Backbone as JSON Lines, residues from 0, in Angstrom:
{"i":0,"aa":"X","n":[97.47,129.69,183.04],"ca":[98.06,128.85,183.94],"c":[99.77,128.35,183.78]}
{"i":1,"aa":"X","n":[100.73,128.74,184.65],"ca":[102.08,128.46,184.03],"c":[102.2,127.04,184.25]}
{"i":2,"aa":"X","n":[103.16,126.25,183.32],"ca":[103.43,124.6,183.8],"c":[105.15,124.76,184.17]}
{"i":3,"aa":"X","n":[105.12,123.85,185.36],"ca":[106.81,123.91,185.8],"c":[107.22,122.73,184.78]}
{"i":4,"aa":"X","n":[108.29,123.02,184.66],"ca":[109.2,122.19,183.68],"c":[110.18,121.87,184.62]}
{"i":5,"aa":"X","n":[110.58,120.73,184.61],"ca":[111.94,119.87,185.83],"c":[112.77,119.19,185.14]}
{"i":6,"aa":"X","n":[113.82,119.43,185.47],"ca":[114.71,118.48,184.7],"c":[115.78,117.81,185.54]}
{"i":7,"aa":"X","n":[115.74,116.47,186.15],"ca":[116.55,115.93,186.93],"c":[116.71,116.34,188.41]}
{"i":8,"aa":"X","n":[115.01,116.98,188.75],"ca":[115.35,117.63,190.18],"c":[114.44,116.79,190.66]}
{"i":9,"aa":"X","n":[113.56,117.34,192.13],"ca":[112.5,116.82,192.88],"c":[112.86,115.89,193.79]}
{"i":10,"aa":"X","n":[112.14,115.14,194.22],"ca":[112.05,114.82,195.6],"c":[113.12,113.06,195.12]}
{"i":11,"aa":"X","n":[112.79,112.32,194.11],"ca":[113.3,111.45,193.75],"c":[113.91,111.53,192.57]}
{"i":12,"aa":"X","n":[115.34,111.56,192.54],"ca":[115.74,111.62,191.4],"c":[117.34,111.21,190.98]}
{"i":13,"aa":"X","n":[118.32,111.06,190.2],"ca":[118.86,110.29,189.76],"c":[119.96,110.91,189.36]}
{"i":14,"aa":"X","n":[121.31,110.64,189.58],"ca":[122.24,111.99,189.41],"c":[123.01,111.56,188.08]}
{"i":15,"aa":"X","n":[124.01,112.22,187.29],"ca":[124.21,111.76,186.32],"c":[124.82,110.9,185.87]}
{"i":16,"aa":"X","n":[125.42,110.18,186.77],"ca":[126.05,109.13,186.79],"c":[125.22,107.96,186.53]}
{"i":17,"aa":"X","n":[123.71,108.31,186.94],"ca":[122.52,107.21,186.53],"c":[122.6,107.28,185.04]}
{"i":18,"aa":"X","n":[121.84,108.73,184.84],"ca":[121.57,109.17,183.32],"c":[122.76,108.45,182.16]}
{"i":19,"aa":"X","n":[123.91,109.22,182.72],"ca":[125.0,108.84,181.48],"c":[125.36,107.1,181.55]}
{"i":20,"aa":"X","n":[125.02,106.62,182.41],"ca":[125.69,105.23,182.89],"c":[124.51,104.22,181.87]}
{"i":21,"aa":"X","n":[123.78,104.86,182.01],"ca":[122.23,104.14,181.7],"c":[122.21,104.52,179.6]}
{"i":22,"aa":"X","n":[122.33,105.16,179.23],"ca":[122.68,105.54,177.81],"c":[123.99,104.7,177.56]}
{"i":23,"aa":"X","n":[125.29,104.75,178.41],"ca":[126.15,104.02,177.81],"c":[125.69,102.4,178.02]}
{"i":24,"aa":"X","n":[125.15,102.15,178.92],"ca":[124.86,100.71,178.66],"c":[124.09,100.22,177.48]}
{"i":25,"aa":"X","n":[122.8,101.11,177.25],"ca":[122.2,101.32,175.92],"c":[122.96,100.76,174.56]}
{"i":26,"aa":"X","n":[123.98,101.95,174.72],"ca":[124.92,101.49,173.51],"c":[125.61,100.57,173.58]}
{"i":27,"aa":"X","n":[126.45,100.14,174.79],"ca":[126.92,98.64,174.47],"c":[126.01,97.2,174.31]}
{"i":28,"aa":"X","n":[124.54,97.5,175.16],"ca":[123.65,96.1,174.82],"c":[123.57,96.5,172.73]}
{"i":29,"aa":"X","n":[122.87,97.28,172.09],"ca":[122.82,97.56,171.09],"c":[123.91,97.56,170.1]}
{"i":30,"aa":"X","n":[125.65,96.96,170.53],"ca":[126.6,96.17,170.17],"c":[126.9,94.76,170.66]}
{"i":31,"aa":"X","n":[126.07,94.56,171.47],"ca":[125.84,93.11,171.47],"c":[126.25,92.01,170.62]}
{"i":32,"aa":"X","n":[127.17,91.51,171.03],"ca":[127.68,90.58,170.16],"c":[128.84,90.71,169.08]}
{"i":33,"aa":"X","n":[128.91,92.57,168.46],"ca":[129.98,92.68,167.68],"c":[130.99,92.89,167.46]}
{"i":34,"aa":"X","n":[131.59,92.35,168.7],"ca":[133.23,93.07,169.75],"c":[132.76,93.95,170.49]}
{"i":35,"aa":"X","n":[134.02,94.43,171.46],"ca":[133.97,96.28,171.9],"c":[133.82,96.96,171.4]}
{"i":36,"aa":"X","n":[133.26,97.99,171.77],"ca":[133.29,99.55,171.6],"c":[133.98,100.31,172.84]}
{"i":37,"aa":"X","n":[135.1,101.46,171.87],"ca":[135.63,101.83,172.42],"c":[135.08,103.37,173.36]}
{"i":38,"aa":"X","n":[135.15,104.0,174.65],"ca":[134.4,105.16,174.8],"c":[134.46,105.98,174.51]}
{"i":39,"aa":"X","n":[135.66,105.95,173.71],"ca":[135.82,107.67,171.98],"c":[134.14,107.58,171.73]}
{"i":40,"aa":"X","n":[134.12,106.17,170.96],"ca":[133.03,106.21,170.03],"c":[131.52,106.57,170.21]}
{"i":41,"aa":"X","n":[131.57,106.04,172.03],"ca":[130.31,106.29,172.59],"c":[130.04,107.37,173.07]}
{"i":42,"aa":"X","n":[131.32,107.96,173.24],"ca":[131.12,110.16,173.59],"c":[130.66,110.51,172.48]}
{"i":43,"aa":"X","n":[131.03,110.44,171.34],"ca":[130.86,110.7,170.47],"c":[129.24,110.59,169.55]}
{"i":44,"aa":"X","n":[128.58,109.55,170.08],"ca":[127.16,109.27,169.85],"c":[126.69,109.92,170.65]}
{"i":45,"aa":"X","n":[126.76,109.66,171.71],"ca":[125.91,109.98,173.04],"c":[126.17,111.43,173.59]}
{"i":46,"aa":"X","n":[127.07,111.53,172.79],"ca":[127.42,113.81,173.16],"c":[127.58,113.78,174.58]}
{"i":47,"aa":"X","n":[129.05,112.6,175.5],"ca":[129.02,112.51,176.56],"c":[130.79,113.06,176.83]}
{"i":48,"aa":"X","n":[131.13,113.13,177.64],"ca":[132.17,113.51,178.17],"c":[133.01,112.49,177.94]}
{"i":49,"aa":"X","n":[134.22,112.04,177.61],"ca":[135.09,110.62,178.0],"c":[135.34,110.31,179.36]}
{"i":50,"aa":"X","n":[135.68,111.59,179.71],"ca":[136.57,111.02,180.75],"c":[135.15,110.44,181.78]}
{"i":51,"aa":"X","n":[134.5,111.25,182.16],"ca":[133.07,110.75,182.42],"c":[132.56,109.49,182.41]}
{"i":52,"aa":"X","n":[132.87,109.05,180.97],"ca":[132.3,107.46,180.78],"c":[133.54,106.77,181.41]}
{"i":53,"aa":"X","n":[134.71,107.54,181.46],"ca":[135.66,106.18,181.87],"c":[135.53,105.94,183.41]}
{"i":54,"aa":"X","n":[135.05,107.19,183.89],"ca":[134.76,106.52,185.73],"c":[133.58,105.9,185.82]}
{"i":55,"aa":"X","n":[132.75,105.71,184.73],"ca":[131.47,105.38,184.94],"c":[131.62,103.59,184.7]}
{"i":56,"aa":"X","n":[132.35,103.35,183.62],"ca":[132.66,101.95,183.61],"c":[133.35,101.28,184.89]}
{"i":57,"aa":"X","n":[134.17,102.06,185.57],"ca":[134.56,101.03,187.11],"c":[133.68,100.6,187.78]}
{"i":58,"aa":"X","n":[132.08,101.48,187.93],"ca":[131.5,99.94,188.98],"c":[130.88,99.54,188.33]}
{"i":59,"aa":"X","n":[130.87,99.76,186.5],"ca":[129.92,98.97,186.06],"c":[130.39,97.52,186.01]}
{"i":60,"aa":"X","n":[132.16,97.56,185.95],"ca":[132.67,96.43,185.87],"c":[132.75,95.64,186.99]}
{"i":61,"aa":"X","n":[132.96,96.46,188.08],"ca":[132.76,95.97,189.29],"c":[131.95,94.49,189.95]}
{"i":62,"aa":"X","n":[130.49,95.58,189.56],"ca":[129.38,95.12,189.34],"c":[129.17,93.56,188.43]}
{"i":63,"aa":"X","n":[129.95,93.48,187.52],"ca":[130.33,92.59,186.62],"c":[128.67,92.28,185.3]}
{"i":64,"aa":"X","n":[128.83,94.34,185.03],"ca":[127.59,94.26,184.41],"c":[128.45,94.38,182.38]}
{"i":65,"aa":"X","n":[130.03,94.78,182.79],"ca":[130.67,95.07,181.67],"c":[131.8,94.32,181.56]}
{"i":66,"aa":"X","n":[132.88,93.92,180.54],"ca":[133.73,93.32,180.8],"c":[134.68,94.59,179.73]}
{"i":67,"aa":"X","n":[136.17,94.5,179.72],"ca":[136.94,95.02,179.0],"c":[137.63,94.46,178.36]}
{"i":68,"aa":"X","n":[138.31,95.35,177.07],"ca":[139.74,94.03,176.29],"c":[140.12,95.38,176.02]}
{"i":69,"aa":"X","n":[141.71,95.07,176.39],"ca":[142.56,95.99,176.02],"c":[143.28,95.81,174.57]}
{"i":70,"aa":"X","n":[143.74,97.08,173.93],"ca":[144.55,96.4,172.99],"c":[144.25,97.77,172.0]}
{"i":71,"aa":"X","n":[144.51,97.71,170.6],"ca":[143.77,98.21,169.19],"c":[142.29,97.84,169.13]}
{"i":72,"aa":"X","n":[142.09,96.75,169.13],"ca":[140.59,96.5,169.03],"c":[140.01,96.5,170.35]}
{"i":73,"aa":"X","n":[140.01,97.11,171.19],"ca":[139.85,97.16,172.36],"c":[138.47,97.41,172.71]}
{"i":74,"aa":"X","n":[138.16,97.7,174.51],"ca":[137.05,98.25,174.52],"c":[136.41,97.46,175.45]}
{"i":75,"aa":"X","n":[134.86,97.98,175.46],"ca":[133.72,98.14,176.55],"c":[132.85,96.85,175.82]}
{"i":76,"aa":"X","n":[132.4,95.94,176.38],"ca":[131.23,95.43,176.18],"c":[130.07,95.03,177.48]}
{"i":77,"aa":"X","n":[128.84,94.87,177.11],"ca":[128.2,94.17,178.05],"c":[128.47,92.82,178.53]}
{"i":78,"aa":"X","n":[128.3,92.51,180.01],"ca":[128.59,90.88,180.4],"c":[127.95,89.79,180.07]}
{"i":79,"aa":"X","n":[126.44,90.08,180.03],"ca":[125.44,88.91,179.36],"c":[124.38,89.8,178.45]}
{"i":80,"aa":"X","n":[123.74,88.72,178.02],"ca":[122.83,89.47,176.64],"c":[122.18,90.83,177.47]}
{"i":81,"aa":"X","n":[121.73,91.53,176.55],"ca":[120.54,92.44,177.02],"c":[119.43,92.04,177.72]}
{"i":82,"aa":"X","n":[118.83,90.99,177.36],"ca":[117.69,90.76,178.33],"c":[118.01,90.07,179.63]}
{"i":83,"aa":"X","n":[119.18,90.11,179.61],"ca":[119.48,89.84,181.19],"c":[120.0,90.27,182.29]}
{"i":84,"aa":"X","n":[120.03,91.53,181.9],"ca":[120.51,92.85,182.43],"c":[119.58,93.58,183.13]}
{"i":85,"aa":"X","n":[118.99,93.72,183.94],"ca":[117.86,94.46,184.58],"c":[118.32,95.92,184.61]}
{"i":86,"aa":"X","n":[117.58,96.91,184.55],"ca":[117.77,98.14,185.01],"c":[117.79,98.29,186.15]}
{"i":87,"aa":"X","n":[117.2,97.71,187.32],"ca":[117.28,98.0,188.56],"c":[118.88,97.72,189.1]}
{"i":88,"aa":"X","n":[119.55,96.37,188.32],"ca":[121.15,96.28,188.63],"c":[122.38,97.42,188.65]}
{"i":89,"aa":"X","n":[122.03,98.07,186.89],"ca":[122.42,98.96,186.61],"c":[122.43,100.14,187.14]}
{"i":90,"aa":"X","n":[121.57,100.51,187.59],"ca":[121.45,101.83,188.69],"c":[121.73,101.46,189.69]}
{"i":91,"aa":"X","n":[121.54,100.62,190.9],"ca":[122.5,100.1,191.97],"c":[123.71,100.37,192.23]}
{"i":92,"aa":"X","n":[123.99,99.61,190.35],"ca":[125.44,99.95,190.5],"c":[126.51,101.33,190.35]}
{"i":93,"aa":"X","n":[125.42,101.92,189.5],"ca":[126.03,103.4,189.5],"c":[125.5,104.82,190.99]}
{"i":94,"aa":"X","n":[124.45,104.36,191.42],"ca":[124.09,104.73,191.8],"c":[123.82,104.66,193.53]}
{"i":95,"aa":"X","n":[124.02,103.47,193.94],"ca":[123.64,102.68,195.13],"c":[122.28,101.99,195.26]}
{"i":96,"aa":"X","n":[122.52,102.19,196.97],"ca":[120.65,101.76,197.28],"c":[119.61,102.12,196.44]}
{"i":97,"aa":"X","n":[118.67,101.55,196.21],"ca":[117.62,102.52,195.45],"c":[116.68,102.81,196.91]}
{"i":98,"aa":"X","n":[116.97,103.87,197.81],"ca":[116.06,104.19,198.78],"c":[116.05,105.97,198.61]}
{"i":99,"aa":"X","n":[114.55,106.14,198.8],"ca":[114.29,107.65,199.09],"c":[115.28,108.31,200.18]}
{"i":100,"aa":"X","n":[114.89,107.11,201.28],"ca":[115.35,107.47,202.64],"c":[116.42,106.65,203.36]}
{"i":101,"aa":"X","n":[116.99,106.77,204.38],"ca":[117.85,106.21,204.95],"c":[117.19,104.48,204.96]}
{"i":102,"aa":"X","n":[116.41,105.51,206.36],"ca":[115.45,104.08,206.82],"c":[114.28,103.16,206.22]}
{"i":103,"aa":"X","n":[114.64,103.56,204.22],"ca":[113.92,102.7,203.48],"c":[115.18,102.17,202.45]}
{"i":104,"aa":"X","n":[116.06,101.57,202.89],"ca":[117.17,101.27,202.39],"c":[117.05,99.8,202.43]}
{"i":105,"aa":"X","n":[117.6,99.3,200.72],"ca":[117.41,97.37,200.73],"c":[118.38,96.68,201.64]}
{"i":106,"aa":"X","n":[118.92,97.54,202.68],"ca":[119.92,96.57,203.27],"c":[119.17,97.05,204.77]}
{"i":107,"aa":"X","n":[118.75,95.64,205.8],"ca":[118.19,96.01,206.65],"c":[119.13,96.49,207.75]}
{"i":108,"aa":"X","n":[120.21,96.55,207.77],"ca":[121.58,97.45,208.53],"c":[121.22,98.69,208.42]}
{"i":109,"aa":"X","n":[120.4,99.28,207.42],"ca":[120.86,100.64,207.26],"c":[119.1,101.03,208.06]}
{"i":110,"aa":"X","n":[118.34,100.5,208.15],"ca":[117.31,101.11,209.17],"c":[117.61,101.77,210.16]}
{"i":111,"aa":"X","n":[118.9,101.1,211.2],"ca":[119.44,101.06,212.05],"c":[119.72,102.63,212.33]}
{"i":112,"aa":"X","n":[119.66,102.66,211.17],"ca":[120.78,103.9,211.06],"c":[120.05,104.9,211.33]}
{"i":113,"aa":"X","n":[119.0,105.08,211.57],"ca":[117.85,106.21,211.75],"c":[117.37,106.07,213.39]}
{"i":114,"aa":"X","n":[117.37,107.03,214.37],"ca":[117.26,106.49,215.26],"c":[115.49,107.05,215.45]}
{"i":115,"aa":"X","n":[114.54,106.88,214.76],"ca":[113.28,107.18,215.09],"c":[112.36,105.78,214.45]}
{"i":116,"aa":"X","n":[113.49,104.46,213.82],"ca":[113.0,103.47,213.25],"c":[112.28,102.54,214.12]}
{"i":117,"aa":"X","n":[112.28,102.74,215.65],"ca":[111.37,102.1,216.37],"c":[109.83,102.67,216.38]}
{"i":118,"aa":"X","n":[109.41,103.71,216.16],"ca":[108.89,104.6,216.2],"c":[107.88,105.4,215.33]}
{"i":119,"aa":"X","n":[108.46,105.12,214.37],"ca":[108.27,106.09,212.83],"c":[106.91,105.2,211.97]}
{"i":120,"aa":"X","n":[105.75,106.19,211.54],"ca":[105.28,105.37,211.01],"c":[104.94,105.55,209.3]}
{"i":121,"aa":"X","n":[106.02,106.44,209.42],"ca":[105.94,107.56,207.9],"c":[107.0,105.98,207.02]}
{"i":122,"aa":"X","n":[107.89,105.56,207.97],"ca":[108.58,104.97,207.47],"c":[107.99,103.66,205.64]}
{"i":123,"aa":"X","n":[106.59,103.35,206.39],"ca":[106.28,102.53,205.35],"c":[105.85,103.52,204.14]}
{"i":124,"aa":"X","n":[105.48,104.88,203.96],"ca":[105.41,105.52,202.73],"c":[106.9,105.31,202.02]}
{"i":125,"aa":"X","n":[108.08,105.55,202.43],"ca":[109.38,105.41,202.21],"c":[109.19,103.97,201.57]}
{"i":126,"aa":"X","n":[109.11,103.14,202.33],"ca":[109.17,101.69,201.41],"c":[108.66,101.26,200.52]}
{"i":127,"aa":"X","n":[106.91,102.19,200.77],"ca":[106.62,101.67,199.19],"c":[106.62,102.35,198.04]}
{"i":128,"aa":"X","n":[107.46,103.44,198.2],"ca":[108.27,104.17,197.38],"c":[109.14,103.6,196.62]}
{"i":129,"aa":"X","n":[110.21,102.9,197.12],"ca":[111.53,102.04,197.08],"c":[111.15,101.48,196.66]}
{"i":130,"aa":"X","n":[110.03,100.49,196.85],"ca":[109.32,99.06,196.55],"c":[109.21,98.76,194.83]}
{"i":131,"aa":"X","n":[108.47,100.54,194.88],"ca":[107.26,100.66,193.41],"c":[108.87,101.31,192.32]}
{"i":132,"aa":"X","n":[109.36,101.97,192.96],"ca":[111.23,102.21,192.18],"c":[111.93,100.9,191.7]}
{"i":133,"aa":"X","n":[112.12,100.12,192.98],"ca":[113.06,99.16,192.73],"c":[112.06,98.26,191.77]}
{"i":134,"aa":"X","n":[110.74,98.01,191.65],"ca":[109.72,97.14,190.72],"c":[110.11,97.56,189.44]}
{"i":135,"aa":"X","n":[109.41,98.9,189.25],"ca":[109.56,99.5,187.67],"c":[111.31,99.18,187.08]}
{"i":136,"aa":"X","n":[111.97,99.25,187.72],"ca":[113.34,98.95,187.59],"c":[114.14,97.78,187.06]}
{"i":137,"aa":"X","n":[113.49,97.17,188.02],"ca":[113.6,95.35,188.13],"c":[112.76,94.45,187.0]}
{"i":138,"aa":"X","n":[111.91,95.24,186.46],"ca":[110.84,94.89,185.47],"c":[111.46,95.45,184.29]}
{"i":139,"aa":"X","n":[112.31,96.1,183.73],"ca":[112.97,96.08,182.72],"c":[114.74,95.94,182.61]}
{"i":140,"aa":"X","n":[114.93,95.0,181.24],"ca":[115.8,94.76,181.04],"c":[116.93,96.1,179.86]}
{"i":141,"aa":"X","n":[117.6,95.84,179.68],"ca":[118.43,96.46,178.62],"c":[117.76,96.39,177.12]}
{"i":142,"aa":"X","n":[117.22,94.43,177.19],"ca":[116.76,94.91,175.74],"c":[115.66,95.54,175.55]}
{"i":143,"aa":"X","n":[114.94,95.71,176.68],"ca":[113.5,96.88,176.47],"c":[114.0,98.11,176.01]}
{"i":144,"aa":"X","n":[115.28,98.56,176.36],"ca":[115.52,99.57,175.81],"c":[116.19,99.88,174.18]}
{"i":145,"aa":"X","n":[116.23,98.97,174.01],"ca":[117.17,98.83,172.64],"c":[116.84,98.82,171.79]}
{"i":146,"aa":"X","n":[116.71,99.65,170.31],"ca":[115.04,99.69,169.75],"c":[115.5,98.56,168.94]}
{"i":147,"aa":"X","n":[114.54,97.32,168.5],"ca":[114.77,95.67,168.12],"c":[115.84,95.84,166.91]}
{"i":148,"aa":"X","n":[115.7,96.77,165.94],"ca":[116.52,96.82,164.52],"c":[118.3,97.15,165.57]}
{"i":149,"aa":"X","n":[118.18,97.29,165.98],"ca":[119.84,97.29,166.64],"c":[120.38,96.19,167.46]}
{"i":150,"aa":"X","n":[119.55,95.48,167.98],"ca":[119.92,93.77,168.59],"c":[120.44,93.02,167.87]}
{"i":151,"aa":"X","n":[121.23,92.29,168.27],"ca":[121.91,91.59,167.13],"c":[121.75,90.34,167.81]}
{"i":152,"aa":"X","n":[121.12,89.46,166.32],"ca":[120.62,88.15,166.67],"c":[121.32,87.26,166.82]}
{"i":153,"aa":"X","n":[122.14,86.48,167.92],"ca":[122.36,85.19,168.6],"c":[122.26,83.92,167.99]}
{"i":154,"aa":"X","n":[122.66,83.07,166.72],"ca":[122.43,81.75,166.73],"c":[123.4,81.7,165.06]}
{"i":155,"aa":"X","n":[122.38,80.94,163.87],"ca":[123.25,80.54,163.03],"c":[124.08,81.8,162.43]}
{"i":156,"aa":"X","n":[123.18,83.18,162.2],"ca":[123.77,84.19,161.75],"c":[124.08,85.33,162.48]}
{"i":157,"aa":"X","n":[124.87,84.79,163.75],"ca":[125.83,85.43,164.63],"c":[125.97,86.78,164.21]}
{"i":158,"aa":"X","n":[126.21,87.54,165.1],"ca":[127.2,88.92,164.39],"c":[126.21,90.05,163.24]}
{"i":159,"aa":"X","n":[124.95,89.49,163.35],"ca":[123.79,89.98,162.22],"c":[122.96,91.24,162.82]}
{"i":160,"aa":"X","n":[122.53,92.24,162.18],"ca":[121.71,92.57,162.85],"c":[119.97,91.86,162.86]}
{"i":161,"aa":"X","n":[119.09,91.96,164.04],"ca":[118.4,91.29,163.73],"c":[117.12,91.3,162.73]}
{"i":162,"aa":"X","n":[116.98,93.03,162.19],"ca":[116.75,93.19,160.96],"c":[116.88,92.34,159.54]}
{"i":163,"aa":"X","n":[118.41,92.16,159.64],"ca":[118.68,91.38,158.54],"c":[118.44,90.37,158.7]}
{"i":164,"aa":"X","n":[118.13,89.92,160.02],"ca":[118.16,88.51,159.96],"c":[116.58,87.82,159.4]}
{"i":165,"aa":"X","n":[116.12,88.87,159.51],"ca":[114.26,88.87,158.71],"c":[114.47,88.48,157.35]}
{"i":166,"aa":"X","n":[115.37,88.85,156.65],"ca":[115.77,88.55,155.15],"c":[115.28,90.02,154.88]}
{"i":167,"aa":"X","n":[115.3,89.85,152.64],"ca":[115.06,91.22,152.52],"c":[113.47,91.79,152.9]}
{"i":168,"aa":"X","n":[113.54,93.65,153.05],"ca":[112.42,94.07,153.38],"c":[111.48,94.07,151.43]}
{"i":169,"aa":"X","n":[110.51,94.16,152.17],"ca":[109.68,94.07,150.81],"c":[109.62,95.4,150.24]}
{"i":170,"aa":"X","n":[109.92,95.56,148.94],"ca":[109.78,97.21,148.79],"c":[108.3,97.26,147.69]}
């Protein structure tokens, strides 16, 4: 039996904006508390085109998810601690509404765009799909995607890695 493999295709998928944007946000979350990161560094670390990252930070900044600092030591940082940024926020900023069909948009005004909205029973399926996707994304934060060793401990030893805050490892 032949097994089909799929890469970012199918009935419900996110574009490279969503994929690369999430990777960018995870890198910024891993650096939280250490100062701004340049997009050039992140592009090299993630093997992504810098020019594309420059486009992605615009909607992320407009959504209040990242901040920018100009200058020689400038760059980008996440605007809140990683545990306070939900993945649904990130993907909505990058991709727009989480709706598999226009009639199932999160904005009630979108339902009026479909001429069948008053008589369509299939709409219930699309709303359930939307709610399941939104629930999964909104239940996860950036902190859930950053390896624990990469998270910065904020407190008395601010600026240190969480692994360092635990003390020396037993040998």
